[in-house]
C-alpha positions in Angstrom: 0.0 0.0 0.0 1.5 3.4 -1.0 2.9 5.3 2.0 0.7 8.3 1.4 -2.5 6.3 1.1 -4.6 6.8 4.2 -7.5 4.5 5.1 -10.9 6.1 5.8 -12.5 5.5 9.1 -15.6 3.9 7.7 -16.1 0.2 8.3 -15.1 -1.8 5.3 -18.5 -3.3 4.8 -20.2 0.1 4.7 -23.9 0.4 5.6 -25.6 -2.9 6.2 -28.9 -1.5 7.2 -31.5 -3.8 5.6 -34.1 -2.4 3.2 -37.6 -3.7 2.6 -38.7 -2.4 -0.8 -42.3 -2.0 0.2 -43.2 1.6 -0.3 -39.8 2.5 -1.6 -39.2 4.7 -4.6 -36.8 3.1 -7.1 -35.1 4.1 -10.3 -33.9 1.3 -12.6 -31.5 2.0 -15.5 -31.9 0.0 -18.7 -35.5 -0.9 -17.8 -36.9 -1.6 -21.2 -35.8 -5.2 -21.5 -33.9 -8.1 -19.9 -32.9 -7.9 -16.3 -33.8 -4.2 -16.0 -37.4 -5.0 -17.0 -37.5 -7.8 -14.5 -36.3 -5.5 -11.7 -39.2 -3.1 -12.4 -41.7 -6.0 -12.4 -40.3 -7.5 -9.2 -40.3 -4.1 -7.4 -43.9 -3.6 -8.3 -44.8 -7.1 -7.1 -43.1 -6.3 -3.8 -45.0 -3.1 -3.2 -42.7 -0.3 -4.3 -44.8 2.9 -4.3 -43.1 4.3 -7.5 -40.6 3.0 -10.0 -38.8 5.3 -12.4 -38.2 3.0 -15.4 -35.5 4.6 -17.5 -34.2 4.0 -21.0 -32.5 5.9 -23.8 -35.8 5.8 -25.6 -38.7 6.0 -23.1 -41.1 5.0 -25.9 -39.6 1.5 -25.7 -41.0 1.1 -22.1 -44.3 -0.7 -22.0 -45.3 -1.2 -18.3 -49.0 -1.2 -17.5 -48.9 0.1 -14.0 -49.6 3.7 -12.8 -46.7 3.4 -10.3 -44.2 3.3 -13.2 -42.8 6.6 -14.3 -41.0 6.4 -17.7 -37.9 8.6 -17.8 -35.3 9.2 -20.4 -31.8 8.4 -19.2 -28.7 7.7 -21.3 -26.0 6.9 -18.7 -23.1 7.9 -21.0 -24.7 11.4 -21.5 -23.8 13.5 -18.5 -26.6 16.1 -19.2 -29.1 13.3 -19.3 -27.9 11.9 -16.0 -28.2 15.4 -14.4 -31.7 15.8 -15.8 -32.8 12.5 -14.4 -31.4 13.2 -11.0 -33.2 16.6 -11.0 -36.5 14.9 -11.9 -36.3 11.9 -9.6 -35.6 13.7 -6.3 -37.6 11.2 -4.2 -35.6 8.1 -5.1 -34.6 5.8 -2.2 -33.3 2.8 -4.3 -31.1 3.1 -7.3 -30.6 0.0 -9.5 -27.7 0.4 -12.0 -28.5 -2.2 -14.6 -27.8 -0.6 -18.0 -25.0 -2.2 -19.9 -23.7 -3.3 -23.3 -21.6 -6.1 -24.7 -19.6 -5.3 -27.8 -17.5 -8.5 -28.0 -14.5 -6.3 -28.8 -11.0 -7.9 -28.3 -8.7 -5.8 -26.1 -5.6 -6.1 -28.4 -6.9 -6.5 -31.9 -10.5 -5.1 -31.6 -11.9 -1.7 -32.4 -10.5 0.5 -29.6 -13.6 2.7 -29.8 -15.7 -0.3 -28.8 -13.4 -1.0 -25.9 -13.8 2.6 -24.8 -17.6 2.3 -25.2 -17.7 -0.7 -22.8 -15.7 1.2 -20.1 -17.7 4.4 -20.7 -20.9 2.5 -20.1 -20.1 0.0 -17.3 -17.7 2.1 -15.3 -17.9 5.8 -16.1 -21.6 5.8 -16.9 -22.6 3.9 -13.8 -20.3 6.0 -11.6 -21.8 9.2 -13.1 -25.3 8.0 -12.1 -24.1 7.2 -8.6 -22.4 10.6 -8.2 -25.5 12.5 -9.2 -28.0 10.3 -7.2 -26.0 9.9 -4.0 -27.0 13.3 -2.7 -30.6 12.4 -3.5 -30.3 9.2 -1.5 -28.7 11.0 1.4 -31.5 13.5 1.4 -34.0 10.7 1.6 -32.4 8.8 4.5 -29.6 6.9 2.8 -31.4 4.3 0.8 -29.6 1.7 -1.3 -27.7 1.2 -4.5 -27.7 -2.0 -6.5 -25.1 -2.5 -9.2 -25.8 -5.4 -11.5 -22.4 -7.0 -12.2 -21.2 -10.3 -13.7 -19.1 -13.4 -13.0 -17.0 -11.9 -15.7 -15.9 -9.3 -13.2 -13.6 -12.0 -11.9 -12.3 -13.7 -15.1 -12.1 -13.3 -18.9 -13.3 -15.8 -21.4 -13.1 -16.0 -25.2 -14.6 -12.9 -26.7 -15.2 -11.2 -23.4 -12.0 -9.1 -23.0 -13.3 -5.6 -23.0 -16.6 -6.6 -21.3 -14.6 -8.4 -18.5 -12.3 -5.5 -18.0 -15.1 -3.0 -17.8 -17.1 -5.2 -15.4 -14.0 -5.8 -13.2 -13.6 -2.0 -13.0 -17.3 -1.7 -12.1 -17.0 -4.4 -9.4 -14.2 -2.6 -7.6 -15.8 0.7 -8.1 -18.8 -0.8 -6.3 -16.6 -1.6 -3.4 -15.1 1.8 -3.3 -18.5 3.6 -3.5 -19.7 1.4 -0.6 -16.9 2.7 1.6 -17.5 6.3 0.6 -21.2 6.3 1.1 -21.2 4.4 4.4 -21.3 7.6 6.4 -24.6 8.7 4.8 -26.1 5.3 5.5 -26.4 4.0 1.9 -26.4 0.3 1.5 -24.4 -0.6 -1.7 -24.9 -4.0 -3.1 -23.1 -5.8 -5.9 -25.1 -8.5 -7.7 -23.1 -11.1 -9.7 -24.4 -13.7 -12.1 -23.4 -15.8 -15.0 -25.4 -15.9 -18.2 -29.1 -14.9 -18.1 -31.6 -15.6 -20.8 -31.8 -12.1 -22.2 -31.2 -10.3 -25.5 -27.6 -9.4 -24.6 -26.8 -13.1 -24.3 -28.6 -14.3 -27.4 -25.5 -15.5 -29.0 -24.4 -17.7 -26.1 -25.3 -21.4 -26.4 -24.5 -22.4 -22.8 -26.8 -22.7 -19.8 -28.7 -19.5 -18.8 -30.6 -18.6 -15.7 -34.1 -17.1 -15.6 -33.6 -13.3 -15.6 -36.3 -13.1 -13.0 -33.9 -14.8 -10.5 -31.7 -11.7 -10.5 -34.0 -9.2 -8.9 -35.5 -11.8 -6.7 -32.1 -12.6 -5.2 -31.0 -9.0 -5.1 -34.1 -7.7 -3.3 -34.0 -10.7 -0.9 -30.4 -9.6 -0.2 -31.5 -6.0 0.4 -33.9 -7.3 3.0 -31.0 -9.0 4.8 -28.6 -6.1 4.4 -26.4 -8.1 2.0 -23.6 -6.2 0.3 -22.9 -8.9 -2.2 -25.4 -11.3 -3.9 -24.2 -14.4 -5.9 -27.2 -15.3 -8.0 -26.2 -18.7 -9.5 -24.0 -21.8 -9.0 -21.7 -20.9 -11.9 -20.8 -17.5 -10.3 -20.3 -19.2 -6.9 -17.9 -21.7 -8.5 -16.0 -18.9 -10.2 -15.6 -17.0 -6.9 -14.5 -20.1 -5.0 -11.9 -20.9 -7.6 -10.2 -17.6 -7.4 -8.2 -18.6 -4.3 -6.5 -21.4 -6.3 -3.8 -21.5 -9.0 -4.8 -19.2 -11.9 -3.5 -21.7 -14.4 -5.7 -24.4 -12.9 -8.7 -22.1 -12.8 -8.4 -21.1 -16.4 -8.0 -24.7 -17.5 -11.2 -25.5 -15.6 -13.0 -22.6 -17.1 -11.8 -23.5 -20.6 -13.0 -27.1 -20.2 -16.4 -25.9 -18.9 -16.9 -23.4 -21.7 -15.9 -26.0 -24.2 -18.5 -28.4 -22.9 -21.3 -25.7 -23.0 
């Protein structure tokens, strides 16, 4: 650790105050499809009083519930993020779900696509957190959920830029948790393997039901959990990290080859 680096006094875990989503006011990014859409539906099912469902094109949102407020939000457009935070001043739960997967290779791929992955998963998500953290503080602390990936912890064929961006987002989640502990904000990272969504349409291996992601996440909020492992694949990846990296990647290669 660099000599000039000073540890903050916050507890490492940050806020672990549980949250029951009943009567909470949530905002979900990337809510028009996939896991984001399932978050909106599960929040409504559990009694959230209002859900800001956001998308770059609000007309793509099709929820039939008066508690849903469609809102334009492009997380890589700073002015859009500022406008959303100015509109949704009552938010108590922020779900950062919006993401992309370009398939760009780190060394030989289009570097603009590599930048786009990082701009979305890391910088875009961080921008949303920076603008909404004062909103959460004003409303009692609340909670942030960052939808991450097992690929935060390893890289597979064709996932180089995505894995790098998700790894950055994972550790950013840990850092934000520390920094927001003092205002009482619970920061949760949700990690999963492949879900049966549009973004994973080209993957032929086993996929989980996307509804499992919000279910596990919101159950975790009720317990004050700062990290939620959604599926067995992700649990296996995390457990394998303590071993020899060569053995781990040999195992991953074998598993992916069998998928």
